Each structure stands twice: as structure tokens, then as C-alpha cells.
C-alpha positions as CSV (number, residue, x, y, z in Angstrom):
1,M,21.9,-2.5,-8.8
2,E,21.1,-4.0,-5.6
3,I,17.2,-3.9,-5.1
4,L,17.1,-4.4,-1.4
5,I,18.1,-1.0,-0.1
6,S,19.2,-2.1,3.3
7,N,22.0,-3.9,1.5
8,W,23.0,-0.5,0.4
9,S,26.0,1.5,2.1
10,N,27.6,5.0,1.4
11,V,24.8,6.0,-0.6
12,E,26.0,9.9,-1.5
13,F,22.9,10.5,-4.1
14,V,19.5,9.6,-4.9
15,P,19.2,7.0,-7.8
16,K,16.9,8.1,-10.4
17,K,14.3,5.6,-10.4
18,Y,13.8,7.0,-6.8
19,I,13.4,10.7,-8.1
20,F,9.3,11.1,-7.9
21,P,7.7,13.7,-10.0
22,L,7.8,17.3,-9.1
23,E,3.9,17.2,-8.4
24,S,4.3,13.9,-6.0
25,R,7.2,14.7,-4.1
26,P,7.2,16.2,-0.3
27,G,9.6,18.7,-1.4
28,K,10.5,21.0,1.5
29,I,11.6,18.5,4.7
30,E,9.9,20.5,7.6
31,F,6.5,19.4,8.4
32,P,4.3,20.8,11.2
33,V,3.4,18.2,13.7
34,C,0.0,17.8,14.7
35,H,0.0,18.0,18.7
36,D,-4.1,17.1,18.4
37,I,-4.0,13.4,17.4
38,P,-5.9,12.0,20.6
39,L,-3.6,10.3,23.1
40,I,-5.4,7.7,24.7
41,D,-4.9,6.4,28.3
42,L,-6.1,2.7,28.2
43,A,-5.6,2.2,32.2
44,N,-8.2,5.0,32.6
45,N,-10.3,4.1,35.3
46,H,-13.4,5.7,33.8
47,P,-13.7,2.9,30.9
48,T,-17.1,4.6,29.6
49,D,-14.9,8.0,29.0
50,T,-12.0,5.8,27.4
51,I,-14.5,4.2,25.2
52,Q,-15.6,7.5,24.1
53,Q,-12.5,9.1,23.3
54,V,-11.3,5.6,21.2
55,I,-15.0,6.6,19.3
56,R,-14.1,10.4,19.1
57,A,-10.7,9.8,17.5
58,C,-12.2,7.4,15.0
59,Q,-14.4,9.7,13.9
60,E,-12.7,13.0,14.1
61,F,-9.5,12.1,13.0
62,G,-9.1,8.2,12.0
63,I,-5.9,8.0,13.9
64,F,-4.8,7.8,17.8
65,Q,-2.0,6.6,19.9
66,V,-2.6,4.8,23.3
67,I,-0.6,4.5,26.4
68,N,-0.8,2.2,29.4
69,H,-1.7,-0.9,26.7
70,G,-0.4,-3.4,27.8
71,V,2.2,-4.4,25.4
72,C,5.3,-4.9,27.6
73,E,8.0,-2.1,26.5
74,N,10.8,-4.4,27.1
75,L,9.1,-6.5,24.6
76,M,8.4,-3.6,22.3
77,D,12.3,-2.7,22.3
78,D,12.9,-6.4,21.8
79,T,10.9,-6.7,18.9
80,M,12.4,-3.3,17.5
81,N,15.3,-4.4,18.0
82,I,15.4,-7.6,16.3
83,Y,14.2,-6.1,13.3
84,K,16.8,-3.7,12.8
85,E,19.5,-6.5,13.5
86,F,17.5,-8.5,10.3
87,F,17.8,-6.0,8.0
88,K,21.5,-5.6,8.8
89,L,21.8,-9.2,8.2
90,P,24.2,-10.3,5.1
91,G,22.3,-9.8,1.3
92,E,22.8,-13.6,0.9
93,Y,20.4,-14.7,3.7
94,K,17.5,-12.0,3.4
95,A,17.5,-13.1,-0.5
96,K,16.1,-16.6,0.9
97,F,13.1,-14.3,1.8
98,Y,12.9,-12.1,-1.4
99,S,9.6,-12.3,-3.6
100,N,7.2,-10.3,-5.2
101,D,4.4,-12.9,-4.7
102,I,1.4,-11.8,-2.8
103,N,0.3,-15.2,-2.2
104,K,3.4,-16.0,0.0
105,S,3.3,-15.9,3.4
106,C,6.5,-14.4,4.7
107,R,8.3,-12.4,1.9
108,L,10.9,-9.3,1.6
109,C,10.5,-6.7,-1.2
110,S,11.7,-3.5,-1.9
111,S,9.6,-0.5,-2.5
112,T,6.2,-2.3,-3.7
113,L,5.0,-5.9,-5.0
114,S,5.3,-4.2,-8.3
115,Y,9.3,-3.3,-8.1
116,D,9.9,-4.4,-11.5
117,T,6.6,-2.8,-13.5
118,E,6.5,0.2,-11.5
119,E,7.4,3.8,-12.7
120,F,9.3,4.8,-9.9
121,H,10.3,3.2,-6.1
122,Y,9.5,3.9,-3.0
123,W,12.7,4.4,-0.4
124,R,11.8,1.0,1.8
125,D,12.5,-2.3,2.4
126,N,9.0,-4.2,3.6
127,F,9.7,-7.5,5.4
128,T,5.6,-8.9,5.7
129,H,4.5,-12.4,7.2
130,H,1.5,-14.0,8.5
131,C,1.4,-15.0,12.5
132,Y,-2.2,-16.5,13.5
133,P,-2.6,-18.9,13.6
134,L,0.9,-19.3,15.3
135,E,1.8,-22.9,15.0
136,E,0.9,-22.7,11.0
137,Y,3.3,-19.6,10.0
138,I,6.1,-19.8,12.5
139,M,8.2,-22.1,10.7
140,T,8.3,-19.9,7.5
141,W,9.6,-17.3,9.4
142,P,13.7,-16.0,10.0
143,N,15.5,-18.2,12.4
144,K,17.9,-15.4,12.2
145,P,18.6,-13.0,14.4
146,T,18.3,-16.1,17.0
147,K,15.7,-14.8,19.1
148,Y,13.2,-14.1,15.9
149,R,10.9,-16.6,16.6
150,D,10.4,-16.4,20.4
151,V,10.5,-12.4,20.4
152,V,8.3,-11.9,17.7
153,S,5.7,-14.9,18.3
154,E,5.3,-13.0,21.8
155,Y,4.5,-10.0,20.4
156,S,2.1,-11.0,17.6
157,I,0.5,-12.4,20.9
158,E,0.4,-9.6,22.8
159,T,-0.5,-6.9,20.1
160,R,-3.1,-9.0,18.9
161,K,-4.6,-8.9,22.2
162,L,-4.3,-5.0,22.3
163,L,-6.3,-5.1,18.9
164,Y,-8.8,-7.0,20.2
165,K,-9.5,-5.0,23.0
166,I,-9.3,-1.8,21.4
167,L,-11.9,-3.8,18.6
168,D,-14.0,-4.6,21.5
169,M,-14.3,-0.8,22.5
170,I,-15.1,0.3,19.4
171,C,-17.8,-2.6,19.4
172,K,-19.3,-1.0,23.0
173,G,-18.8,2.2,21.8
174,L,-21.0,1.7,18.7
175,G,-23.9,-0.3,20.2
176,L,-23.4,-3.6,18.0
177,E,-23.6,-6.8,20.1
178,K,-20.8,-8.3,22.0
179,G,-18.4,-10.1,19.8
180,Y,-19.2,-8.1,16.0
181,F,-15.6,-8.0,15.2
182,E,-14.8,-11.8,15.7
183,G,-14.2,-14.6,13.5
184,E,-14.4,-14.2,10.0
185,V,-14.0,-10.6,9.6
186,S,-10.8,-10.7,11.7
187,K,-9.2,-13.5,10.7
188,T,-6.2,-12.1,9.1
189,N,-3.4,-11.4,11.1
190,V,-0.3,-9.9,9.3
191,I,3.1,-8.2,11.0
192,S,4.6,-5.7,8.4
193,V,8.0,-4.1,9.0
194,N,9.2,-1.4,6.8
195,H,12.8,0.4,7.0
196,H,14.1,3.1,5.4
197,I,18.2,3.4,5.3
198,P,18.6,7.4,5.2
199,C,18.3,9.4,2.4
200,P,20.6,11.8,1.1
201,N,17.4,14.0,-0.2
202,P,14.6,13.2,1.4
203,S,12.8,16.2,-0.5
204,L,12.8,14.1,-3.9
205,T,11.3,10.9,-2.9
206,L,8.6,9.0,-0.3
207,G,9.6,5.8,1.6
208,M,5.8,5.0,0.8
209,P,2.9,5.2,-0.9
210,V,0.1,7.7,-0.6
211,H,-2.6,5.3,1.1
212,S,-5.0,4.7,3.2
213,D,-5.8,1.3,5.0
214,P,-7.9,-1.1,3.0
215,N,-7.6,-3.9,6.3
216,L,-10.3,-3.6,9.6
217,I,-7.4,-1.9,11.9
218,T,-4.0,-1.4,12.2
219,L,-1.3,-1.3,15.0
220,L,1.7,0.7,14.6
221,Q,4.6,0.9,16.4
222,Q,7.0,3.8,15.5
223,C,10.8,4.2,16.3
224,D,12.1,7.9,17.3
225,V,12.7,9.0,14.0
226,P,9.6,10.7,12.5
227,G,8.3,9.8,8.9
228,L,4.7,9.3,9.4
229,Q,2.4,11.9,8.1
230,I,-1.8,11.8,7.7
231,L,-3.3,14.7,5.0
232,K,-5.6,16.9,7.3
233,D,-7.7,19.5,6.0
234,G,-6.0,19.2,2.7
235,K,-2.3,19.7,4.6
236,W,0.3,16.9,5.2
237,I,1.6,17.2,9.1
238,G,3.4,14.6,10.9
239,V,2.6,12.1,13.7
240,Q,4.9,12.9,16.4
241,P,6.4,9.4,17.9
242,I,5.7,9.0,21.5
243,P,8.2,6.5,23.6
244,H,6.0,3.1,23.8
245,A,3.2,4.5,22.5
246,I,1.3,2.4,19.8
247,V,-0.7,3.9,16.9
248,L,-4.2,2.8,15.8
249,I,-5.5,3.1,12.4
250,P,-9.2,2.3,11.6
251,G,-9.3,0.5,8.1
252,L,-11.5,0.9,5.4
253,Q,-13.5,-2.0,6.4
254,L,-14.4,-0.4,9.8
255,K,-15.1,2.6,7.8
256,V,-17.9,0.6,6.0
257,I,-18.7,-1.1,8.9
258,S,-19.6,2.0,10.8
259,N,-22.0,3.3,7.9
260,D,-19.4,6.0,7.1
261,M,-19.1,7.6,10.7
262,F,-15.1,6.4,10.7
263,I,-12.5,8.2,9.1
264,T,-9.6,6.1,7.4
265,P,-6.9,8.7,7.3
266,V,-5.2,9.3,3.8
267,H,-1.3,8.6,5.0
268,R,2.3,8.4,3.7
269,V,6.0,8.6,4.7
270,V,8.7,11.0,4.1
271,T,12.6,9.8,4.8
272,H,15.1,11.3,6.9
273,A,18.7,12.3,5.9
274,K,20.8,11.2,8.6
275,E,19.1,8.2,10.3
276,A,17.3,4.8,9.4
277,R,13.8,4.3,10.2
278,T,12.3,1.1,11.2
279,T,8.3,0.8,12.0
280,I,6.5,-2.8,12.9
281,G,3.1,-2.5,11.9
282,V,0.4,-5.2,12.7
283,F,-2.9,-5.6,10.6
284,L,-5.9,-7.1,11.0
285,G,-8.2,-8.0,8.3
286,P,-10.6,-9.9,6.9
287,S,-11.0,-13.5,5.4
288,P,-11.5,-13.2,1.7
289,K,-14.4,-14.5,1.6
290,S,-15.8,-12.7,4.5
291,L,-19.2,-10.9,4.1
292,I,-18.7,-6.6,5.0
293,K,-21.6,-4.5,5.1
294,P,-22.7,-1.8,7.6
295,A,-24.0,-2.8,11.2
296,T,-27.6,-3.2,11.1
297,T,-27.9,-1.1,14.0
298,L,-26.1,1.6,12.4
299,V,-28.3,2.4,9.9
300,R,-31.3,4.6,10.2
301,T,-32.8,4.5,6.4
302,E,-30.3,3.3,3.9
303,P,-27.2,1.7,4.0
304,E,-24.3,4.0,2.6
305,F,-22.8,0.7,1.1
306,R,-24.0,-2.7,-0.2
307,V,-23.2,-5.7,0.5
308,F,-19.4,-7.1,-0.6
309,T,-16.9,-9.7,-0.2
310,Y,-13.5,-8.9,1.2
311,S,-11.7,-10.6,-1.9
312,E,-14.0,-8.6,-4.1
313,F,-12.9,-4.8,-2.6
314,L,-9.0,-6.0,-2.5
315,K,-9.6,-6.7,-6.1
316,T,-11.0,-2.7,-7.0
317,F,-9.0,-1.4,-4.0
318,T,-6.0,-2.3,-6.2
319,V,-6.5,-2.7,-9.9
320,V,-9.3,-0.6,-10.6
321,A,-8.6,2.2,-8.1
322,K,-4.9,1.8,-7.7
323,C,-5.1,2.0,-4.1
324,D,-7.2,5.2,-4.0
325,A,-9.6,4.9,-0.9
326,E,-12.3,7.0,-2.2
327,F,-12.6,5.6,-5.6
328,A,-12.5,2.2,-4.8
329,L,-15.5,2.9,-1.8
330,S,-17.6,4.6,-4.6
331,H,-17.7,1.4,-6.2
332,F,-19.8,0.1,-3.1
333,R,-21.6,2.9,-2.2
334,N,-25.3,2.9,-2.6
335,K,-27.0,5.6,-5.0
336,I,-29.0,7.3,-2.5
């Protein structure tokens, strides 16, 4: 069977390797949509209020959506269309980028990087590449669709600006020194796109593993097909796609830096029976040797976490904890 699901056609049933055990299946297809997830207008004329909205969202939900964010709607549409076109390209061309090597700066895979050894496969193809510094990586990107490099480079620049704008707001809201999130702590900038073809039976499989983001902060552009869910109060709830809104998720490194004030939500993706779903994620993360610790000004008595390098955390998160965020964090919590 063809590995990349974007190369499949006329799929009539879910292959056995994609059928999850009963306890891991989403089961029912209809899930409640959470209408309480904060929607923040960044064009608000009261910046102090907006900053406090962002801080509250990070503390209470660990996820929020922003509008009037400065990323041009036409650019968002063009980028989404570029990726939809990319996944429709002939398999021979996409095969040039296929790799399960995590160290490759531009790679296309299916399910996860552990495709060859995992017990069950996720219903997705994923295309990931680095995008900063732009001049260092752009020549490794696809040259098809024709405008890929022009459109995605502009998108990378504009979304990076937005992420730093949000980090600056968090910086001010927490009372941290100016520029706290600049430099090594946000050096890695990756774009990661998930594509899910229609699934004959969405109740049997998942489009993405249950996980929390291990990086610093995540930006997500959804399409109009729902699928993203967060675990809230023990129940899975949907994150409603809002046209041209952008989803922000504080990663586990922000949770540590905030001295456990912030939430990094557990989330997953379910599939859709009739429509394909494509989402664009932009991730800011520390450099491997970056030292992560709670910000000194947020520690009243003892810090919740010890100092660690980001590479140390990632190894624990992926190898030891198998992407279980709380188990991974327990290795770095101070025993108070």
C-alpha cells in the first residue's frame, strides 16, 4: 500500500493498521464545540486590556484565537491553497521529500516519524521544514507549486512577527524584562502542515496523536473543516474554526518559564468523513542548548522546575515519556 495517504484515491474502508484499539478511538463523531475559548481582538484600542486577556487565556485555557492580527487574509488564503496544491502533486514529486529522519530540515512523512515501527498509523501526511533564517533553508523547500517559495517565505516572515508580538505581550503581562523571549529561547522556527484526506469511518482512527506541544509557542491556521480538539475538564471539546482567525497555544517551555502559571493543553485531531482537512502550524522553540528555567521574577519561594537544556527536555519527552507531557515535566519538577 502507498505510504502517503495524499496519494490514495477512492478509499472505501479504513485499513487495519489505522484502526485504533477501542479505548483509543474517538468513537462518536459529534463532539461539543467549546464557545468559551477566548477570541482576542489585537486591534483593541486598550493594549493593557488585551495583554491581560492573553495572560488569562494562557492561565485558564492554554489556547486562544486572535483576529485583526496583522497577517493579511489574502496571504493566509494563498498559503493554504499552496499546501492543498502541494498534497495533490504527483507521488513521484512528493517522494523527493519523503523522510523519517528528524534531523532533515525539509521532510514529508505519513502518520509519524516512527511509521516503520509504530503499532498503529495516524490518518495524516505531514510536511515540515525550517524557515529561519530564511536564506539558510529556502533552497531546500519545494519549487512546486510554482509560487511555493515566494508565498511561504512571506507567510513565514509575517507569522514570525505575530508570534513575537504575542510573546512581547506575554512578557509585559508577566512583568518580565524586555526582550526576554528573544535569542536562543525562540531560535528555532518551523512550519509544519498536516493533511488529512476524507476518512470512511472517523470513529475508528485519529488524525494526530494525543499530545501537548513541547516547544515555546505554537501558531495554527485552521481550514474550515473542524477536527482540532482539546481535553478540558476530562472531556474532548472541539475548537471552532473561525475564518481568518489564528489559534495560539503556549508550549511546555512557556509553562516552565511561567513557573507553572500557564496551561499547555492536551489536544488531538479527529478526521472527517467527507472533506479533506489541511492545517498550517508555525512553531517557535528554543535552540537545543538553550537553558530553560522559571523566570526569576515569577518565583516567590522555590521554583517549580529545575534548570535544564531544551535538548535534555526533548529527549525525556520523546524517548522516556513517550510524549506524555506531565510525565516528562515530572522529571524536571523540584521536589518541594
